[in-house]
Residue frames as a rotation matrix with the C-alpha (Angstrom) as fourth column:
MET 1
-0.954 -0.298 -0.039 -120.25
0.299 -0.953 -0.039 13.58
-0.026 -0.049 0.998 51.19
ILE 2
-0.163 0.960 -0.229 -123.43
0.757 -0.028 -0.653 15.44
-0.633 -0.280 -0.722 52.01
LYS 3
-0.374 0.163 0.913 -125.30
0.754 -0.520 0.402 17.72
0.540 0.839 0.071 49.68
LEU 4
-0.786 -0.038 -0.617 -125.42
0.504 -0.618 -0.604 20.99
-0.358 -0.786 0.504 51.64
SER 5
-0.918 0.397 0.014 -127.77
-0.307 -0.731 0.609 22.64
0.252 0.555 0.793 49.17
LYS 6
-0.317 0.862 -0.397 -130.66
0.369 0.497 0.785 20.42
0.874 0.102 -0.476 50.28
PHE 7
-0.164 0.213 -0.963 -130.62
0.986 -0.004 -0.168 22.15
-0.040 -0.977 -0.210 53.70
LEU 8
-0.710 -0.181 -0.680 -130.66
0.236 -0.972 0.013 25.74
-0.663 -0.152 0.733 52.37
GLU 9
0.145 0.846 0.514 -133.98
0.942 0.041 -0.332 26.95
-0.302 0.532 -0.791 50.99
GLU 10
-0.237 -0.261 0.936 -134.15
0.752 -0.660 0.006 30.05
0.615 0.705 0.353 48.82
ASP 11
0.508 0.506 0.697 -135.99
0.016 -0.815 0.580 32.14
0.861 -0.283 -0.422 51.40
LEU 12
0.878 -0.290 -0.381 -133.32
0.436 0.152 0.887 31.35
-0.199 -0.945 0.260 54.03
VAL 13
-0.167 -0.935 0.313 -130.76
0.984 -0.176 0.000 33.56
0.055 0.308 0.950 52.29
GLU 14
0.892 0.367 -0.265 -130.21
0.395 -0.917 0.060 37.23
-0.221 -0.158 -0.962 53.15
PHE 15
0.228 -0.851 0.473 -127.52
0.863 -0.049 -0.503 39.17
0.451 0.523 0.723 51.28
ASP 16
-0.363 -0.328 0.872 -127.84
0.007 -0.937 -0.350 42.31
0.932 -0.121 0.343 53.36
LEU 17
0.012 0.306 -0.952 -128.09
0.932 0.340 0.121 41.63
0.361 -0.889 -0.281 57.09
LYS 18
0.491 0.285 0.823 -129.20
0.099 -0.957 0.273 44.73
0.865 -0.053 -0.498 58.99
SER 19
0.913 -0.047 -0.405 -127.61
0.408 0.147 0.901 43.82
0.017 -0.988 0.153 62.32
LYS 20
0.522 -0.754 0.399 -124.61
-0.436 -0.638 -0.635 45.66
0.733 0.158 -0.661 63.69
ASP 21
-0.237 -0.619 0.749 -123.70
-0.970 0.117 -0.211 43.43
0.043 -0.777 -0.629 66.65
LYS 22
-0.908 -0.311 -0.281 -123.36
-0.316 0.948 -0.027 39.77
0.275 0.065 -0.959 67.57
ASP 23
-0.730 0.659 0.181 -126.57
0.116 0.381 -0.917 39.42
-0.674 -0.648 -0.354 69.55
SER 24
0.113 0.855 -0.506 -128.82
-0.511 -0.386 -0.768 41.00
-0.852 0.345 0.393 66.97
VAL 25
-0.316 -0.225 -0.922 -127.24
-0.935 0.239 0.262 39.11
0.162 0.944 -0.286 64.07
ILE 26
-0.999 0.038 0.027 -128.08
0.030 0.970 -0.242 35.84
-0.035 -0.240 -0.970 65.83
ASP 27
-0.299 0.947 -0.119 -131.67
-0.014 -0.129 -0.992 37.11
-0.954 -0.295 0.052 66.25
GLU 28
0.092 0.316 -0.944 -131.79
-0.863 -0.447 -0.234 38.00
-0.496 0.837 0.232 62.57
LEU 29
-0.678 -0.431 -0.595 -130.36
-0.681 0.674 0.288 34.65
0.277 0.600 -0.750 61.42
VAL 30
-0.886 0.420 0.197 -132.77
0.229 0.765 -0.602 32.65
-0.404 -0.488 -0.774 63.60
GLU 31
-0.026 0.896 -0.444 -135.66
-0.313 -0.429 -0.847 34.73
-0.950 0.117 0.291 62.25
LEU 32
-0.154 -0.146 -0.977 -134.44
-0.987 -0.016 0.158 33.89
-0.039 0.989 -0.142 58.74
ALA 33
-0.937 -0.286 -0.202 -134.10
-0.293 0.956 0.006 30.17
0.191 0.064 -0.979 59.56
SER 34
-0.674 0.710 0.205 -137.57
0.093 0.356 -0.930 30.08
-0.733 -0.607 -0.306 61.08
LYS 35
-0.078 0.610 -0.789 -139.07
-0.941 -0.306 -0.144 30.65
-0.329 0.731 0.598 57.62
SER 36
-0.728 -0.227 -0.647 -138.33
-0.468 0.853 0.229 26.94
0.500 0.470 -0.728 57.17
LYS 37
0.382 0.917 -0.113 -141.20
-0.615 0.344 0.709 24.55
0.689 -0.201 0.696 57.86
LEU 38
0.151 -0.405 -0.902 -138.67
0.406 0.857 -0.317 22.42
0.901 -0.318 0.294 59.77
VAL 39
-0.889 -0.439 0.133 -138.31
0.089 -0.449 -0.889 25.03
0.450 -0.778 0.438 62.52
LYS 40
-0.071 0.922 -0.382 -141.12
0.697 0.319 0.641 24.37
0.713 -0.221 -0.665 65.00
ASP 41
0.775 0.296 -0.559 -140.11
0.629 -0.445 0.637 26.74
-0.061 -0.845 -0.531 67.81
PRO 42
0.405 -0.636 0.657 -138.03
0.329 -0.569 -0.754 29.81
0.853 0.522 -0.021 66.82
GLN 43
0.627 -0.146 0.765 -137.69
-0.659 -0.623 0.421 31.00
0.415 -0.769 -0.486 70.45
GLU 44
0.848 -0.308 0.432 -136.24
-0.065 0.748 0.660 27.67
-0.527 -0.588 0.614 71.53
LEU 45
0.600 -0.647 0.470 -133.86
0.764 0.289 -0.577 27.69
0.237 0.705 0.668 68.56
LEU 46
0.486 -0.385 0.784 -132.74
-0.147 -0.921 -0.361 31.22
0.861 0.060 -0.504 69.46
ARG 47
0.761 -0.163 0.628 -132.10
-0.642 -0.052 0.765 30.21
-0.092 -0.985 -0.144 73.06
ALA 48
0.808 -0.432 0.401 -130.13
0.356 0.900 0.251 27.13
-0.469 -0.060 0.881 71.98
VAL 49
0.522 -0.631 0.575 -127.97
0.618 -0.185 -0.764 29.07
0.588 0.754 0.293 69.48
LYS 50
0.485 -0.325 0.812 -127.17
-0.474 -0.878 -0.069 31.80
0.735 -0.352 -0.580 72.02
GLU 51
0.840 -0.154 0.521 -126.41
-0.415 0.438 0.798 29.22
-0.351 -0.886 0.304 74.69
ARG 52
0.712 -0.586 0.387 -124.03
0.683 0.706 -0.189 27.43
-0.162 0.399 0.903 72.32
GLU 53
0.496 -0.502 0.708 -122.39
0.309 -0.660 -0.684 30.71
0.811 0.558 -0.172 71.34
GLU 54
0.743 -0.180 0.644 -121.64
-0.618 -0.551 0.560 31.49
0.254 -0.815 -0.521 74.99
LEU 55
0.865 -0.437 0.245 -119.53
0.254 0.804 0.537 28.33
-0.432 -0.403 0.807 75.27
VAL 56
-0.333 -0.940 -0.067 -117.07
0.382 -0.200 0.902 29.36
-0.862 0.275 0.426 72.57
THR 57
-0.033 0.335 -0.942 -117.37
-0.624 -0.743 -0.243 31.66
-0.781 0.580 0.234 69.58
THR 58
0.362 0.182 0.914 -118.47
0.543 0.756 -0.366 30.16
-0.757 0.629 0.175 66.28
GLY 59
0.887 -0.221 -0.407 -116.61
-0.432 -0.710 -0.556 32.93
-0.166 0.669 -0.725 64.45
VAL 60
0.768 -0.537 0.348 -113.99
0.484 0.843 0.233 30.66
-0.419 -0.010 0.908 62.86
GLY 61
-0.191 -0.856 -0.481 -111.98
0.112 -0.506 0.855 33.40
-0.975 0.109 0.193 61.18
TYR 62
-0.875 -0.243 0.419 -111.57
0.437 -0.023 0.899 34.61
-0.209 0.970 0.126 57.59
GLY 63
-0.790 0.599 -0.131 -114.79
-0.612 -0.782 0.115 36.63
-0.034 0.171 0.985 58.01
VAL 64
-0.268 0.666 -0.696 -116.89
-0.279 0.638 0.718 33.49
0.922 0.387 0.015 58.53
ALA 65
-0.696 0.111 0.710 -119.10
-0.694 0.150 -0.704 32.28
-0.185 -0.982 -0.027 61.41
PHE 66
-0.531 0.512 -0.676 -121.16
-0.076 0.765 0.639 29.12
0.844 0.391 -0.367 61.92
PRO 67
-0.582 0.401 0.707 -123.60
-0.802 -0.138 -0.581 29.83
-0.135 -0.905 0.402 64.75
HIS 68
-0.365 0.403 -0.839 -125.37
-0.340 0.781 0.524 26.54
0.867 0.476 -0.148 65.41
ALA 69
-0.434 0.262 0.862 -127.42
-0.861 0.162 -0.482 24.43
-0.266 -0.951 0.155 67.78
LYS 70
-0.752 0.366 -0.548 -128.89
0.119 0.893 0.434 21.00
0.648 0.261 -0.715 68.22
THR 71
-0.810 0.534 0.241 -132.40
-0.497 -0.407 -0.767 21.34
-0.312 -0.741 0.595 69.56
LYS 72
-0.622 0.668 0.409 -135.76
0.610 0.741 -0.283 19.64
-0.492 0.074 -0.868 69.66
SER 73
0.038 0.670 -0.741 -137.22
-0.075 -0.738 -0.671 22.80
-0.996 0.081 0.022 68.08
VAL 74
-0.127 -0.071 -0.989 -136.24
-0.964 -0.224 0.140 21.65
-0.232 0.972 -0.040 64.57
LYS 75
0.597 0.502 0.626 -137.42
-0.332 0.864 -0.378 18.60
-0.731 0.018 0.683 62.64
GLY 76
0.715 -0.457 0.529 -134.46
0.699 0.500 -0.511 18.37
-0.031 0.735 0.677 60.26
ILE 77
-0.276 -0.889 -0.366 -131.21
0.776 -0.431 0.461 20.13
-0.568 -0.157 0.808 59.43
VAL 78
0.825 0.495 0.273 -131.70
0.565 -0.710 -0.420 23.74
-0.014 0.501 -0.866 58.38
ILE 79
-0.400 -0.904 -0.154 -129.04
0.863 -0.428 0.270 26.13
-0.310 -0.025 0.950 57.08
ALA 80
0.859 0.511 -0.020 -129.66
0.475 -0.812 -0.339 29.87
-0.190 0.282 -0.941 56.81
PHE 81
-0.180 -0.943 0.281 -127.09
0.983 -0.181 0.022 32.06
0.030 0.280 0.960 55.05
GLY 82
0.884 0.422 -0.200 -126.62
0.432 -0.902 0.010 35.74
-0.176 -0.095 -0.980 55.81
ARG 83
-0.087 -0.917 0.388 -124.11
0.932 -0.212 -0.294 38.30
0.353 0.336 0.873 54.60
SER 84
0.682 0.180 -0.708 -123.15
0.497 -0.825 0.269 41.53
-0.535 -0.536 -0.653 56.30
LYS 85
0.745 -0.384 0.545 -121.63
0.411 -0.379 -0.829 44.06
0.525 0.842 -0.124 53.92
GLY 86
0.507 -0.543 0.670 -119.81
-0.598 -0.781 -0.181 45.98
0.621 -0.309 -0.720 56.62
GLY 87
-0.287 -0.574 -0.767 -118.95
0.211 0.743 -0.635 43.00
0.934 -0.344 -0.093 58.78
ILE 88
0.695 0.579 0.427 -119.88
-0.377 -0.212 0.902 42.42
0.613 -0.787 0.071 62.43
ASN 89
-0.457 -0.792 0.404 -117.68
-0.786 0.148 -0.600 41.98
0.415 -0.592 -0.691 65.48
PHE 90
0.622 0.692 -0.366 -118.48
-0.508 0.713 0.483 38.35
0.595 -0.114 0.795 66.32
ASP 91
0.462 -0.559 0.688 -115.57
-0.740 0.184 0.646 37.65
-0.488 -0.808 -0.329 68.69
ALA 92
0.918 -0.107 -0.381 -114.01
-0.208 0.690 -0.693 35.66
0.337 0.716 0.611 65.84
MET 93
0.752 -0.653 -0.093 -110.88
0.568 0.570 0.593 33.66
-0.334 -0.498 0.800 66.58
ASP 94
-0.174 -0.857 0.486 -108.81
0.971 -0.230 -0.058 35.92
0.161 0.462 0.872 64.31
LYS 95
-0.334 0.120 -0.935 -110.46
0.564 -0.769 -0.300 39.07
-0.755 -0.628 0.189 65.76
ARG 96
-1.000 -0.023 -0.014 -111.63
0.002 -0.570 0.822 40.13
-0.027 0.821 0.570 62.29
PRO 97
-0.325 0.942 -0.080 -115.21
-0.742 -0.306 -0.597 41.21
-0.587 -0.135 0.799 61.55
VAL 98
-0.655 0.199 0.729 -117.51
0.368 0.927 0.077 38.53
-0.660 0.318 -0.680 60.17
GLN 99
-0.588 0.445 -0.675 -119.33
-0.749 -0.615 0.247 39.02
-0.306 0.651 0.695 56.87
LEU 100
-0.294 0.428 -0.854 -120.48
-0.575 0.635 0.516 35.49
0.764 0.643 0.060 56.03
PHE 101
-0.520 0.226 0.823 -122.81
-0.778 0.271 -0.566 33.67
-0.352 -0.935 0.035 58.41
PHE 102
-0.378 0.470 -0.798 -124.14
-0.294 0.756 0.585 30.13
0.878 0.456 -0.147 58.15
LEU 103
-0.266 0.389 0.882 -126.67
-0.945 0.075 -0.318 29.37
-0.190 -0.918 0.348 60.88
ILE 104
-0.555 0.046 -0.830 -127.00
-0.306 0.917 0.255 25.61
0.773 0.395 -0.495 61.27
ALA 105
-0.140 0.597 0.790 -129.94
-0.971 0.073 -0.228 24.15
-0.194 -0.799 0.569 63.18
ALA 106
-0.553 -0.092 -0.828 -130.14
-0.387 0.909 0.157 20.41
0.738 0.407 -0.537 63.73
PRO 107
0.620 0.785 -0.017 -132.48
-0.406 0.339 0.849 18.08
0.672 -0.519 0.529 65.61
GLU 108
0.384 -0.449 0.806 -131.20
-0.895 0.031 0.444 16.73
-0.225 -0.893 -0.390 68.92
ASP 109
0.597 -0.085 0.797 -130.89
-0.053 0.988 0.144 13.21
-0.800 -0.128 0.586 67.51
ALA 110
0.953 -0.298 0.060 -128.79
0.067 0.012 -0.998 14.28
0.296 0.955 0.031 64.49
ILE 111
0.713 -0.692 -0.113 -125.51
0.201 0.047 0.979 13.37
-0.672 -0.721 0.172 66.16
GLY 112
-0.219 -0.911 0.350 -123.17
0.644 0.134 0.753 13.00
-0.733 0.390 0.558 63.20
ALA 113
0.258 0.397 0.881 -125.17
0.964 -0.165 -0.209 14.84
0.062 0.903 -0.426 60.57
HIS 114
0.989 0.149 0.014 -124.73
0.148 -0.988 0.035 18.39
0.019 -0.033 -0.999 61.85
LEU 115
0.336 -0.938 -0.080 -121.00
-0.086 -0.115 0.990 17.77
-0.938 -0.326 -0.119 62.40
ASN 116
-0.189 -0.344 0.920 -120.74
0.843 0.424 0.332 16.62
-0.504 0.838 0.210 58.79
VAL 117
0.682 0.505 0.530 -122.53
0.698 -0.665 -0.265 19.78
0.218 0.551 -0.806 57.66
MET 118
0.899 -0.364 -0.242 -120.15
-0.179 -0.812 0.555 21.95
-0.399 -0.456 -0.796 59.68
ALA 119
0.025 -0.935 0.352 -117.09
0.246 0.347 0.905 20.06
-0.969 0.064 0.238 58.43
GLU 120
0.028 0.074 0.997 -118.22
0.988 0.152 -0.039 20.44
-0.154 0.986 -0.068 54.84
LEU 121
0.905 0.339 0.259 -118.96
0.370 -0.925 -0.084 24.18
0.211 0.172 -0.962 55.26
SER 122
0.644 -0.735 -0.213 -115.61
-0.143 -0.390 0.910 24.68
-0.751 -0.555 -0.356 57.00
PHE 123
-0.137 -0.694 0.707 -113.84
0.656 0.471 0.590 22.96
-0.742 0.544 0.391 54.14
LEU 124
0.296 0.346 0.890 -115.61
0.934 -0.302 -0.193 25.13
0.202 0.888 -0.412 51.56
MET 125
0.983 0.168 0.080 -114.95
0.145 -0.960 0.241 28.35
0.117 -0.225 -0.967 53.50
LYS 126
0.329 -0.938 -0.108 -111.21
0.381 0.027 0.924 27.65
-0.864 -0.346 0.367 53.71
SER 127
-0.204 -0.357 0.911 -111.11
0.975 0.009 0.222 28.53
-0.088 0.934 0.346 50.03
GLU 128
-0.604 -0.077 -0.793 -110.59
0.173 -0.984 -0.036 32.24
-0.778 -0.159 0.608 49.45
GLY 129
-0.968 0.243 -0.065 -112.24
-0.104 -0.152 0.983 31.83
0.229 0.958 0.172 46.05
ASN 130
-0.332 0.890 -0.313 -115.41
0.763 0.448 0.466 30.47
0.555 -0.084 -0.828 47.64
ARG 131
-0.167 0.244 -0.955 -115.49
0.797 -0.537 -0.277 33.27
-0.580 -0.808 -0.104 50.21
GLU 132
-0.866 -0.198 -0.459 -115.04
-0.085 -0.846 0.526 35.83
-0.493 0.495 0.716 47.43
LYS 133
-0.793 0.608 0.029 -117.90
0.223 0.246 0.943 34.26
0.566 0.755 -0.331 45.46
LEU 134
-0.063 0.808 -0.586 -120.19
0.978 0.166 0.125 34.52
0.198 -0.566 -0.800 48.49
LEU 135
-0.376 -0.125 -0.918 -119.18
0.479 -0.874 -0.078 38.13
-0.793 -0.469 0.388 49.10
GLU 136
-0.910 -0.016 -0.415 -120.08
-0.326 -0.593 0.736 38.88
-0.258 0.805 0.534 45.46
ALA 137
-0.771 0.601 0.211 -123.18
0.636 0.740 0.218 36.64
-0.025 0.302 -0.953 45.27
LYS 138
-0.840 0.542 -0.012 -126.36
-0.536 -0.828 0.165 38.30
0.079 0.146 0.986 44.03
ARG 139
0.133 0.923 -0.362 -128.73
-0.830 0.303 0.468 35.33
0.541 0.238 0.806 43.86
TYR 140
0.563 0.206 0.800 -129.62
-0.665 0.687 0.292 32.17
-0.490 -0.697 0.524 45.76
GLU 141
0.990 -0.141 -0.010 -128.17
0.100 0.753 -0.650 30.15
0.099 0.643 0.760 42.85
ASP 142
0.319 -0.925 0.206 -124.76
-0.446 -0.338 -0.829 31.79
0.836 0.173 -0.520 43.41
VAL 143
0.010 -0.253 0.968 -124.73
-0.994 0.106 0.037 30.51
-0.112 -0.962 -0.250 47.01
ILE 144
0.788 0.362 0.498 -125.83
-0.322 0.932 -0.169 27.02
-0.525 -0.027 0.851 45.93
GLU 145
0.802 -0.548 -0.238 -123.05
-0.138 0.218 -0.966 26.95
0.581 0.808 0.099 43.33
VAL 146
-0.121 -0.869 0.480 -120.48
-0.817 -0.187 -0.545 27.48
0.563 -0.458 -0.687 46.10
LEU 147
0.122 0.227 0.966 -122.12
-0.866 0.501 -0.008 24.87
-0.485 -0.835 0.258 48.35
GLU 148
0.883 0.264 0.388 -121.99
-0.067 0.889 -0.454 22.33
-0.464 0.375 0.802 45.54
SER 149
0.650 -0.669 -0.360 -118.44
-0.692 -0.326 -0.644 23.16
0.314 0.668 -0.675 44.44
HIS 150
-0.211 -0.724 0.657 -116.84
-0.886 0.426 0.184 20.43
-0.413 -0.543 -0.731 46.57
LYS 151
0.606 0.447 -0.658 -116.75
-0.736 0.629 -0.251 17.51
0.302 0.636 0.710 44.20
């Protein structure tokens, strides 16, 4: 089992996303992620995430989305977490607005690793209790607590 918390730095968490639509929330999340030293080329990451999103929505339902990309613009796995109080129409599979966003950026050669990260996040987000905790979270530590709750 992977330790998700090692991919999420404190300054990659935003509890009050300003965006109101899908395109701008991806911009905002990539901007957040690019605070990480591992992101070498934010524009390339943005292009890769938007390209991936065009294939099929990463809005998995239950108010959760995992926009992601594998790209040479990052030197390691990076997770950025953003929350939208009002929710954003993200073409989610269940048609509900998305409030919890995990942007996952992985290097091109991280074949299994980013899938493991997504599987782990998906597992954690299936829990209504975990989603509630993230909707109520006030601090970085609250988010980490949820990410480390899968024992």
